[in-house]
ROSELO-324899 format. One record per atom (N, C-alpha, C): x, y, z; residue in three letters. Coordinates in steps of 0.2 Angstrom, whole numbers, plus 2048, in hexadecimal, padded with zeros to 3 digits. Each point is the difference from the previous one (the first is absolute). Last residue first. Layout:
N
XYZALA
...
END
This chain:
331
32DB59BEAVAL
8017FB7FAVAL
7F88027FCVAL
81480E810TYR
7F97FE7FFTYR
8007FB7FBTYR
81080F814ALA
8007FB7F9ALA
7F97FD7FFALA
80A81980BGLU
7FC7FA802GLU
8017FC7FAGLU
808817803ASP
8057FB802ASP
7FB7F8801ASP
7F98147EEGLY
803801807GLY
8047FA801GLY
7F17F87EFLYS
801807801LYS
802800806LYS
8077EA7F7GLY
7FA8047FFGLY
801808802GLY
80E7E77FBGLY
801806803GLY
7FA8047FDGLY
8067E6804LEU
7FD8037FBLEU
7FF807803LEU
8107E9805VAL
7FD806803VAL
7FE8057FBVAL
8057E4803VAL
8018067FBVAL
7FC806804VAL
8027EB809GLN
8067FF7FDGLN
8028077FCGLN
7EC7F880FGLY
806803803GLY
8068017FCGLY
7EA7F57FBGLU
8057FD804GLU
805802804GLU
7F080D7F3ASP
7FC7FC806ASP
8057FC804ASP
8088097ECALA
7FF805805ALA
7FD7FD806ALA
8027F37EDLEU
806801803LEU
800805805LEU
7EC7FC7F4ARG
8017FB805ARG
807800802ARG
7F98117F2ARG
7FC801807ARG
8027FA805ARG
8098007EAVAL
804805804VAL
7FC800806VAL
7F77F27F0VAL
8077FE802VAL
802804805VAL
7EF8077F5LYS
7FD7FA804LYS
8067FE804LYS
80380F7EFLEU
7FF804806LEU
7FC7FA805LEU
8047F97EBILE
807802803ILE
7FF803806ILE
7ED7FC7F3GLU
8037FA802GLU
807801803GLU
7F58137F6LYS
7FD7FE807LYS
8027F9803LYS
8088087EBGLN
803804805GLN
7FD7FE807GLN
7F87F57EDGLU
8077FE801GLU
803804806GLU
7EC8077F8ALA
7FE7F9802ALA
8077FE803ALA
8008147F4GLU
7FD801806GLU
8007F9804GLU
8067FF7EAVAL
806804803VAL
7FD801807VAL
7F07F97F1GLU
8057FA801GLU
805802805GLU
7F080F7F8SER
7FD7FC805SER
8057FA802SER
8058107EFLEU
801803806LEU
7FE7FB805LEU
80A7F67EALYS
7F9804802LYS
801802808LYS
8157FE7EDVAL
7FD7FC806VAL
7F9804803VAL
8137FF7E9PRO
7FC803804PRO
7FC7FB805PRO
8177F67F9GLY
7FB8047FCGLY
7FC804805GLY
81A7F7804LYS
7F97FF802LYS
7FB8057FCLYS
818801800SER
7FD7FC7FBSER
7F87FE801SER
80E80E80FGLU
8008037FAGLU
7FC7FB7FAGLU
8027F8816LEU
7FC805800LEU
8008047FALEU
80F7EF802ASP
7F97FE800ASP
7FC804800ASP
816806802GLU
7FF7FD7FAGLU
7F97FE7FFGLU
807807815ARG
7FF8067FCARG
7FF7FD7F8ARG
8047F0810LEU
7FA803802LEU
8008067FBLEU
8147F67FFTHR
7FB7FB7FETHR
7F9803801THR
81280B809GLU
8007FF7FAGLU
7FB7FD7FCGLU
8027FE817ALA
7FD8077FFALA
8008017F8ALA
80B7EC809ALA
7F8800801ALA
7FC8077FEALA
8187FD801ARG
7FD7FC7FAARG
7F9801800ARG
80B80B811GLN
8008047F9GLN
7FE7FC7FCGLN
7F57FD817SER
8077FE7FDSER
8008047FASER
7EE80A810MET
8027FA7FDMET
8067FF7FDMET
7F6814809ASN
8017FB806ASN
8007F97FDASN
7FE8147F3LYS
806801803LYS
8007FB806LYS
7ED8017F2LEU
8057FD7FCLEU
807801804LEU
7EB808809ILE
8007F9800ILE
8087FE7FDILE
7FC816801LYS
7FF7FF806LYS
8017F7800LYS
7FC80C7ECASN
807800801ASN
8027FD808ASN
7E98027F8ARG
8057FB7FCARG
806800802ARG
7F3810809MET
7FE7FA802MET
8047FB7FEMET
8028157F7GLU
803800806GLU
7FE7F9804GLU
7F68057ECGLU
8077FE7FEGLU
804800807GLU
7E67FB801SER
8048057FFSER
8067FE7FESER
7ED7ED7FCALA
803804805ALA
8038077FDALA
7F47ED7F5GLY
7FC806802GLY
803804805GLY
80B7EC7F8LYS
7FE8047FALYS
7FB806801LYS
8077F1810LEU
8068057FFLEU
7FE8047FBLEU
7F47EC806ALA
7FF805804ALA
8048077FFALA
8047ED7F3VAL
7F98027FEVAL
7FE806805VAL
8147F3804ILE
8018057F9ILE
7F88027FFILE
8017F3812LEU
805805801LEU
8008057FALEU
7F77EB7FFSER
7FB804804SER
804806801SER
80C7F07F6GLU
7FB8027FCGLU
7FB805803GLU
8127F580DTHR
8028057FCTHR
7FC8037FBTHR
7F97F7819GLN
8017FE7FAGLN
8038047FBGLN
80280381BVAL
7FC8017FBVAL
8037FD7F8VAL
80A7FF818GLU
7F97FD7FFGLU
7FC8017FBGLU
81680A804ARG
8017F9800ARG
7F97FC7FFARG
801819802LEU
8017FC7F9LEU
8017F8801LEU
7FD80D813ILE
7FA7FF7FCILE
8017FD7F9ILE
81280580FLEU
7FC7FA804LEU
7FB7FF7FBLEU
80D8127FAGLN
8037FA7FFGLN
7FC7FA802GLN
7F9816806ILE
7FE7FF7F9ILE
8037F97FEILE
805807815GLY
7FA7FE7FFGLY
7FD7FE7FAGLY
81580A804ARG
8017F9802ARG
7F87FD800ARG
8048177FBASP
8027FB7FBASP
8007F9802ASP
7EE81180AASP
8068007FFASP
8037FB7FBASP
7E980D7FFVAL
8027F9802VAL
8088017FFVAL
7F18107F7ASP
802802807ASP
8037F9804ASP
7F78007E9LEU
806803800LEU
802803807LEU
7EE7F37FBLEU
8047FC801LEU
807804800LEU
7E98087FBASN
803801808ASN
8077FC801ASN
7F28007EBGLU
806804800GLU
803801808GLU
7ED7F17FDPHE
8077FE7FDPHE
805805800PHE
7ED803813VAL
8007FF7F8VAL
8077FD7FDVAL
7F0803818PHE
8077FF7FEPHE
8007FE7F9PHE
7F080E813MET
8007FC7FBMET
8077FF7FDMET
7F880F812GLU
8027F9803GLU
8017FB7F9GLU
7FA8177FDASP
8077FF804ASP
8027FA802ASP
7EA8047F7MET
8058007FAMET
808800803MET
7ED80180FILE
8007FA7FCILE
8067FF7FBILE
7FC81480ALYS
8037FB806LYS
8007FA7FCLYS
7F68117F4GLN
807801802GLN
8027FC804GLN
7EA8007FFALA
8027FD7F9ALA
807801801ALA
7F6809812LEU
8007F9800LEU
8037FD7FALEU
7FD817801ASP
8057FE804ASP
8007F8800ASP
7EE80A7F4ALA
8078017FDALA
8067FD804ALA
7E57FA800ASP
805802805ASP
8078007FCASP
7EC7FE7F3HIS
7FD800807HIS
805803806HIS
8077FE7E9GLY
7FA8047FFGLY
7FC800807GLY
8137F27FDARG
801806800ARG
7FB805801ARG
7FC7E97FBVAL
803801807VAL
802809802VAL
7FB7F97E9ALA
7FA7FF803ALA
800801809ALA
8137FF7F1ASP
7FC8067FFASP
7FA800804ASP
80D7ED800LEU
803804805LEU
7FD8087FELEU
7F87ED7F3VAL
7FF7FF807VAL
803806805VAL
8058007E9LEU
7F9802801LEU
7FF7FF806LEU
8157F97FAGLY
800807800GLY
7F8803802GLY
8057E97FDGLU
803802808GLU
7FE8087FFGLU
7FB7F57EDGLN
7FB7FF805GLN
803803808GLN
80E8017EDTHR
7FB8047FFTHR
7FA7FF805THR
8157F3801SER
801807801SER
7F98057FFSER
7FF7E6808GLY
8038047FAGLY
800806802GLY
8007F1814MET
7FC8017FCMET
8048047F9MET
8097F8816PHE
7FE7FB7FCPHE
7FB8027F9PHE
80680F813ASN
8067FE7FCASN
8007FB7FBASN
7ED80680FLEU
8028047FALEU
8077FF7FCLEU
7FB7F5815ILE
7FB7FD7FBILE
8018047FAILE
80E807811GLU
8027FA7FEGLU
7FB7FC7FBGLU
7FB81480BALA
8058027FBALA
8027F97FEALA
7F0800810ALA
7FC8037FAALA
8068007FBALA
8077F9815THR
7FD7FB7FDTHR
7FB8037F8THR
80C80F80FARG
8057FB7FDARG
7FC7FB7FCARG
7F381180DVAL
8038027F9VAL
8057FB7FDVAL
7EC7F580FGLY
805805800GLY
8048027FAGLY
7F57E980CGLY
7FF8057FCGLY
805806800GLY
7FC7E880ALYS
8068037FFLYS
8008067FBLYS
7F27F0814ILE
7FF8047FAILE
8068047FFILE
7FA7E880DSER
803807801SER
8008037F9SER
7EF7EC807LYS
8068017FELYS
803807800LYS
7EC7EC807LYS
802806801LYS
8088017FELYS
7F07EF7F3GLY
802801807GLY
803807801GLY
7EC7F57EFILE
807803800ILE
802801807ILE
7F07ED7F4ALA
800806805ALA
8088037FFALA
7EE7F37EDASN
807800803ASN
800806806ASN
7EE7FB7EFGLY
7FF7FF808GLY
806801804GLY
7FE8037E8SER
7FC7F9801SER
801800808SER
8088137F5MET
8057FA7FFMET
7FC7FA803MET
7F58167FELEU
8047FF7FALEU
8047FA800LEU
7F4805814LYS
7FB8007F9LYS
8047FF7FALYS
80C804814SER
7FC7FA801SER
7FB7FF7FASER
80C813800LEU
8057FA7FELEU
7FC7FA801LEU
7F5815808VAL
8017FF7F9VAL
8047FB7FDVAL
7FD802818ASP
7FA7FE7FDASP
8017FF7F7ASP
81380880DASN
7FE7F9802ASN
7FA7FE7FCASN
805816801LEU
8057FC7FBLEU
7FE7FA800LEU
7F580D80FGLU
7FD8017F9GLU
8057FC7FCGLU
807801815HIS
7FA7FC800HIS
7FD7FF7FAHIS
81180F804LEU
8037FA7FFLEU
7FB7FA800LEU
7FA817803ALA
8037FF7F9ALA
8027F97FFALA
7FA806816ALA
7F98007FCALA
8027FF7F8ALA
812802811PRO
7FC7FA801PRO
7FA7FF7FBPRO
8148117F9GLN
7FB7FF806GLN
7FC7FA7FFGLN
81A8067F7VAL
7F97FE7FEVAL
7FB800806VAL
81A80C7F7GLY
7FB7FC805GLY
7FA7FE7FEGLY
80F80F7F3ASP
8057FD806ASP
7FD7FC806ASP
7FC80D7E6LEU
7FE7FA803LEU
8057FF806LEU
80280F7EDTHR
7FE804806THR
7FD7FA806THR
8087FB7E8ALA
805804804ALA
7FE803807ALA
7F07F37F3ILE
8057FB803ILE
806805803ILE
7EE80B7F6ARG
7FE7FD807ARG
8057FB802ARG
80480B7EBLEU
7FF805804LEU
7FE7FD808LEU
8007F27EDILE
808802802ILE
7FF804806ILE
7EB7FB7F7VAL
8047FB803VAL
806801803VAL
7F580F7F1ASP
7FD800807ASP
8047FB805ASP
8058027E9GLY
803805804GLY
7FD800807GLY
7F97F07F1ARG
8077FE801ARG
802807805ARG
7EA8017F7THR
8017FB806THR
8077FF802THR
7FB80D7EDARG
7FD803805ARG
8017FC807ARG
8057F67EBGLU
805806801GLU
7FF804807GLU
7F77E67FDSER
7FF8067FDSER
805805802SER
8097E7801LEU
7FA804803LEU
7FF8067FCLEU
8127F17FDGLN
7FA7FE7FDGLN
7FA803803GLN
816803809GLY
8008037F8GLY
7FA7FD7FDGLY
8047F9816LEU
7FE807800LEU
7FF8037F9LEU
8087EA804ILE
7F9800800ILE
7FF807800ILE
8157FC7FETHR
7FD7FE7FATHR
7F8800801THR
80E807813SER
8018047FASER
7FD7FD7F9SER
8017F3814ALA
7FB805801ALA
7FF8067FBALA
8107EE7FEGLN
7F97FD7FFGLN
7FB806801GLN
817805804ASP
7FF7FE7F9ASP
7F97FE7FFASP
806803817PRO
7FF8077FCPRO
8007FE7F9PRO
7F77EE811GLU
8068027FEGLU
8008067FCGLU
7EC7FE811LEU
8037FC7FBLEU
8078027FFLEU
7F180A810HIS
8027F9802HIS
8047FC7FBHIS
7F68167FDVAL
806801804VAL
8037F9803VAL
7EB8027F2LEU
8078007FDLEU
806800804LEU
7E9801809ILE
8037FA7FEILE
8068007FCILE
7F7814808THR
8017FB806THR
8037FA7FETHR
7F880F7F0ALA
807802803ALA
8027FC805ALA
7EA7FC7F7ILE
8047FE7FCILE
808803802ILE
7EE80680DILE
7FF7FA800ILE
8077FD7FBILE
7FA8167FFGLN
8047FF808GLN
8017F8800GLN
7F48097EEPRO
8078007FEPRO
8037FF807PRO
7E97F47FBHIS
802806802HIS
808802800HIS
7F67ED7EFGLU
7FF801807GLU
803808802GLU
8007F47E9ASN
7FB804803ASN
7FE801807ASN
8137F37F7GLY
7FF8067FCGLY
7FB805802GLY
8087E7806ILE
7FF807806ILE
7FF8067FCILE
8017EC7F3LEU
7FD7FE806LEU
7FE806805LEU
80D8017EBGLU
7F98007FFGLU
7FC7FF807GLU
817800802ALA
7FD8077FEALA
7F98007FEALA
80B7EC804VAL
7FF803806VAL
7FE8087FEVAL
8047F37EEALA
7FB7FC804ALA
7FF804806ALA
8138067F4ALA
7FA8017FCALA
7F97FE804ALA
8167FA807PRO
7FE807802PRO
7FA8027FCPRO
8037E6807ASP
8018057FAASP
7FF807802ASP
8037EF815MET
7FC8027FBMET
8038047FBMET
8097F9815TRP
8007FC7FBTRP
7FC8007FATRP
7FF80E813LYS
8077FF7FELYS
8027FD7FALYS
7EB80180DLEU
8008057FALEU
8088007FDLEU
7FA7F3813SER
7FD7FD7FASER
8018057FASER
806808816GLU
8057FB7FEGLU
7FE7FD7F9GLU
7F080E80AILE
8078037FFILE
8047FC7FCILE
7EE7F780CGLY
7FF8027FAGLY
8058047FCGLY
8087ED811SER
7FC805800SER
7FE8027F9SER
8067E7806THR
8038067FETHR
7FB805800THR
7FD7E8807ASP
7FE806805ASP
8048077FDASP
8017E97F8ASN
7FB8027FDASN
7FE806804ASN
8187F07FASER
7FA804805SER
7FB8047FDSER
8127F57F3HIS
7FC7FB803HIS
7FB802805HIS
8118087EEMET
7FA804802MET
7FB7FC803MET
8137F57F7ILE
804807803ILE
7FA803803ILE
7FA7ED7F4ARG
8047FE806ARG
803806804ARG
7F38027EDASP
7FC7FD804ASP
8047FF806ASP
80B8097EELEU
7FC806804LEU
7FB7FB805LEU
80C7F47F1LEU
806802804LEU
7FB805804LEU
7F47F67F0GLY
8037FB804GLY
803803806GLY
7FA80E7EDALA
7FB7FD804ALA
8027FD806ALA
80D8087EEALA
801803806ALA
7FA7FE805ALA
8027F87EALYS
8067FE802LYS
800802807LYS
7ED8077F3GLU
8017F9801GLU
8067FE804GLU
7FE8167F9ASP
7FB7FE805ASP
8017F9802ASP
81580D7F8GLY
7FA7FF7FDGLY
7FC7FD805GLY
816808803LEU
8007F97FELEU
7F97FF7FCLEU
808816809ALA
8057FD7FCALA
8007F87FEALA
7ED80E809GLY
8048047FAGLY
8057FC7FDGLY
7F57F7814VAL
7FC8007FAVAL
8048037FAVAL
80A803815LEU
8017F87FDLEU
7FC8007FALEU
7FF81580BMET
8067FF7FCMET
8017F97FDMET
7EC80680CASN
8008037FAASN
8087FE7FCASN
7FE7F9817ARG
7FB7FE7FCARG
8018027F9ARG
80A7FE81DILE
8008007F9ILE
7FC7FE7FBILE
80480B81BTYR
8007FA7FCTYR
8018027F8TYR
80680981BASP
7FF8027F9ASP
8007F97FCASP
8047FD816HIS
7F9804800HIS
7FF8027F9HIS
8147F480BSER
7FA7FC7FCSER
7FA8037FESER
81C805807ASP
7FA802801ASP
7FA7FD7FBASP
81A7F880AMET
7FC8027FBMET
7F8802802MET
81B7F8808GLY
7FC805802GLY
7FB8037FAGLY
8107EA808ILE
7FE8047FAILE
7FA804802ILE
8177F480DTHR
7F9801800THR
7FE8047FATHR
8167F8803THR
7FD7FD805THR
7F9800801THR
8148017EBLYS
7FB802803LYS
7FD7FD806LYS
8127F97F1THR
802806804THR
7FA803804THR
7FD7EF7F0ALA
8047FD805ALA
802805805ALA
7F68067EBALA
7FB7FD805ALA
8047FE807ALA
80C8077ECILE
7FD805803ILE
7FB7FE807ILE
80A7EF7F3GLU
805804804GLU
7FD805803GLU
7F27F47F1MET
8027FC807MET
805804804MET
7FA8097EBPHE
7FB801805PHE
8027FC806PHE
80E7FE7EFGLU
801807802GLU
7FA800805GLU
8007EC7F5ASP
806801803ASP
801807804ASP
7EE7FD7F0TYR
7FF7FC806TYR
806800805TYR
8038097EBILE
7FA804804ILE
7FF7FC807ILE
80D7F67F0ALA
804805803ALA
7FC805804ALA
7F67ED7F5MET
8047FE805MET
803806804MET
7F58047EBILE
7FC7FE807ILE
8037FE805ILE
80C8027ECGLN
7FF807802GLN
7FA7FF806GLN
8097ED7F7GLU
805803803GLU
7FD807803GLU
7F27F37F2HIS
8007FD806HIS
806804804HIS
7F580E7EDTHR
8047F9800THR
7FF7FF808THR
7EE80E7F1LEU
804801805LEU
8057F9801LEU
7EE80A7F0ASN
8067FD7FEASN
805800806ASN
7EE812803LYS
8007FC7FALYS
8077FC800LYS
7ED81580ELEU
8077FA801LEU
7FF7FB7FALEU
7F1813805THR
8058017FATHR
8067FA801THR
7EC80380FVAL
7FE7FE7F9VAL
8068017FBVAL
805805817MET
7FE7F97FFMET
7FF7FE7F9MET
802817808ALA
8067FC7FEALA
7FF7F97FEALA
7EF80D808ALA
8018037FAALA
8067FC7FDALA
7FB7FC816SER
7FB7FD7FCSER
8018027F9SER
80C80B811ILE
8027FA7FFILE
7FC7FC7FCILE
7FB816804LYS
8068007FDLYS
8027F87FELYS
7ED80580DGLN
7FF8027FAGLN
8067FF7FBGLN
8027FD817VAL
7FD7F97FCVAL
7FE8027F9VAL
80981180EGLU
8057FA800GLU
7FD7FB7FCGLU
7F1812806LYS
8058017FBLYS
8057FB7FELYS
7F17FD813PRO
7FD7FF7F9PRO
8058037FAPRO
80B7F5816GLU
7FC8067FFGLU
7FD8007F8GLU
8047E980FLEU
8048047FCLEU
7FC8077FFLEU
7FA7EA80ATYR
803804805TYR
8048077FDTYR
7F47EE7F3LYS
7FB803805LYS
803805805LYS
80D7F27F1LEU
7FD8067FDLEU
7FB803804LEU
8097EB807VAL
805805800VAL
7FD8077FDVAL
7F27ED7FEGLU
802801808GLU
805806800GLU
7FB7F87EBALA
7FB803803ALA
801802806ALA
80F7F27F6ALA
8018077FDALA
7FA804804ALA
7FE7EA804GLU
805802804GLU
8028077FEGLU
7F17F47F3LYS
7FD800808LYS
805804804LYS
8057FB7E9GLU
7FB805801GLU
7FE801807GLU
8197F87F9GLY
7F97FD7FFGLY
7FB806802GLY
8198017FDMET
7FE7FE806MET
7F97FD800MET
80B80C7EETHR
8037FA801THR
7FE7FD806THR
7FB8157FBMET
7FE7FD7FAMET
8007F9800MET
80A811810LEU
7F97FE801LEU
7FD7FB7FBLEU
8168077FELEU
8007FD806LEU
7F87FD801LEU
80580F7EEILE
8027FA7FEILE
8007FC806ILE
7FA815804ALA
7FC7FD7FBALA
8027FA7FFALA
80F80C80CSER
7FA7FF804SER
7FA7FD7FBSER
8148087F6LYS
8027FA804LYS
7FA7FE805LYS
7FC8147F3ILE
8017FA7FBILE
8017F9805ILE
7FF81480BVAL
7FB7FF7FEVAL
8007F97FBVAL
81480A807GLY
7FD7FE806GLY
7F97FC7FEGLY
80C80E7F1ASP
8037FA801ASP
7FD7FB805ASP
7F98177FDASN
7FD7FB7FBASN
8037FA800ASN
7FE80C817SER
8028017FASER
7FF7FC7FBSER
7F480A817MET
8017F97FDMET
8048017F8MET
END
């Protein structure tokens, strides 16, 4: 969803009324709701003409649709609270999350990562690993980062080698979550562990923690650590993306985010980006990079990871090919 699309969606939902907006939001993906909710709180001084233009465009698009295929299994929580605050989000959440049969794992998705880390931090690493592979990589990464250094390495090792769960282990997980989540049962779910899942989680960690975790894995199994590294996609790997792909990525990235991200990039990476911009845009970006003062490494890494989220989404949609080692594409 482009930034323009997010703003239009926010305007549409804000003018629909709380009940109707809740009915729409419950069919969206969590990250889509996060973006829309954040946009909602920035809307100010909209004119009648602006609102009517959005409605006209919506009606034109809706008129061409015969069915709307939406998956209602992924619900929304922390994003609304973060964007709107507890009180404003409460009524919306009551309507969206009207079902009480959400599994223990699903419940964890809407908890603050620090709370989840505190909740599961003392469990067996195999239990933690089995839980984390069911969460979004960015949430799993934040949770992992709050565990002890020793536990982090052990958990990633188990995630990377996880390709199935025995009934006894699943039963143990059910028991643990039943206690932790006040009796909510977890349904039978497919396990999506493995090297790629471990790499996706590490992609969202800071470079220092990421290095420590990989060192821990390497100490146990050097070949496995290398396989994880081969699956990881970092900002400099954008050098392997073709020009058309870079141009598609740049359309979805905010200029300020790009400036900060490039402050920590190689000269080759900067040139790759600049050559895929119009001459005027490239000149402006060069000037902004030169005038931009020192930026904290943590800020650079954060913006680079935000851009990588866009890249991964475009790759998942088949719009961008990410070249890895050999002939295989990887994310």
